[in-house]
C-alpha positions in Angstrom: 75.3 85.7 75.6 79.4 86.9 76.8 81.6 83.8 76.2 82.9 84.1 79.9 79.4 83.5 81.2 81.0 80.4 82.6 84.1 81.3 83.5 81.9 84.4 85.6 79.8 81.3 87.5 83.3 79.5 88.3 84.9 82.1 89.5 82.2 83.7 91.5 82.6 81.1 93.9 86.5 81.6 94.4 86.0 85.5 94.7 83.6 84.9 97.4 86.5 83.1 99.1 88.9 85.8 99.1 89.5 89.0 101.6 92.9 90.4 102.8 92.3 91.2 106.1 94.7 91.2 109.6 92.0 90.1 111.4 89.1 87.5 111.5 86.9 89.8 112.3 88.1 92.3 109.0 88.2 89.0 107.0 84.8 88.5 107.8 83.5 91.6 107.2 85.2 91.3 104.1 83.8 88.1 103.0 80.4 90.0 104.2 81.1 92.6 101.5 82.0 90.3 98.5 79.8 87.7 99.1 76.5 90.7 99.1 78.3 92.0 95.6 78.1 88.6 94.2 73.9 88.7 95.7 73.8 91.9 94.0 75.4 90.6 91.0 73.4 87.8 90.4 70.0 89.3 91.6 70.7 91.3 88.5 71.1 89.1 86.7 68.4 87.0 87.1 65.9 89.7 87.2 67.5 90.6 83.6 67.5 86.6 82.5 64.2 85.2 83.8 62.0 85.2 80.8 65.6 83.8 78.8 65.6 80.7 81.4 62.1 80.4 81.2 61.9 80.7 77.0 64.6 78.3 76.5 65.5 76.5 79.3 62.4 76.6 81.8 62.1 72.5 81.2 65.3 72.0 82.9 66.1 70.5 86.0 68.0 73.0 88.3 71.4 72.2 89.1 74.9 70.5 88.7 75.3 73.4 86.1 72.0 72.7 83.8 70.6 75.8 83.3 74.4 77.7 82.6 74.4 74.7 79.6 71.2 75.5 78.4 71.2 78.9 78.3 75.1 79.1 76.9 73.4 76.7 73.9 70.9 79.9 73.4 73.2 82.3 73.4 72.8 83.5 70.3 68.9 83.9 71.5 69.3 85.4 74.6 67.8 89.3 75.1 70.2 92.1 75.0 68.7 92.8 77.9 70.0 89.6 79.8 73.3 89.7 77.6 74.1 93.0 79.3 73.5 91.9 82.8 75.8 88.6 81.6 78.7 90.8 79.8 78.6 93.7 82.9 79.0 91.0 85.9 81.5 89.4 84.2 83.2 92.1 83.8 83.3 93.4 86.8 84.7 89.9 88.1 87.3 89.5 85.4 88.5 92.7 86.4 88.3 91.9 90.3 89.8 88.3 89.6 92.5 91.0 87.7 93.1 92.2 90.8 93.5 89.4 92.5 96.0 87.6 90.0 98.6 90.5 90.1 98.6 90.4 93.8 99.7 86.8 93.2 101.9 87.6 91.0 104.0 90.3 92.9 103.8 88.4 96.1 104.2 84.4 94.7 107.8 84.9 96.2 107.2 86.2 99.6 103.6 83.5 99.9 106.7 80.7 99.0 109.1 81.9 101.7 106.9 84.0 104.3 103.5 81.6 104.2 104.4 78.5 102.9 103.2 76.4 105.6 100.3 78.5 105.5 96.8 76.2 104.8 95.3 77.8 101.8 91.4 79.0 101.5 89.4 81.3 103.8 92.0 83.9 103.2 94.6 82.6 105.7 97.6 83.1 102.6 95.9 86.7 102.4 96.3 87.1 106.7 100.0 86.0 106.1 101.3 87.9 104.1 99.3 91.0 105.4 100.5 90.3 109.0 104.5 89.8 107.1 104.0 92.3 105.3 106.9 94.5 106.8 109.3 91.8 105.4 107.5 91.2 102.2 109.2 92.7 99.2 108.4 96.2 97.9 106.6 94.2 94.8 104.0 92.4 97.5 103.6 95.2 99.9 102.9 97.6 96.9 100.0 95.8 95.3 99.1 94.3 98.8 98.6 98.5 99.2 96.2 98.7 96.6 93.5 96.7 98.2 90.9 97.9 100.9 92.2 96.2 103.6 90.5 97.4 107.7 92.9 97.1 109.9 
């Protein structure tokens, strides 16, 4: 099993809340797209790993991360199909998180200066950056331009 399995699960929840968009409708649209991608990845992992979960963790009560911990305990026995599905999902998620980190790194001074009073969460900081794009640093504006933002 890919060692980033736990990171994948934790980051999935984080990524599901992120979207760069200037309006509530676009925010909702982006959030729906992110949610759909996460659901597709989850389904792919579920389809590939159901037999492994049943074989190694069938007696584990789901919830509170118990299945994840159980699968991690059996990572050396997981089927190649399951391992590949987890690897692909974690790789794709890691790429998305890397892009978000690049924007955060490029925009941190702008976030502090332009959006410091914006309540974090729900894409509000991203919306603030997009709304103030004309006054952002060149590096920040360029980083934001790399995201598919509906205008």
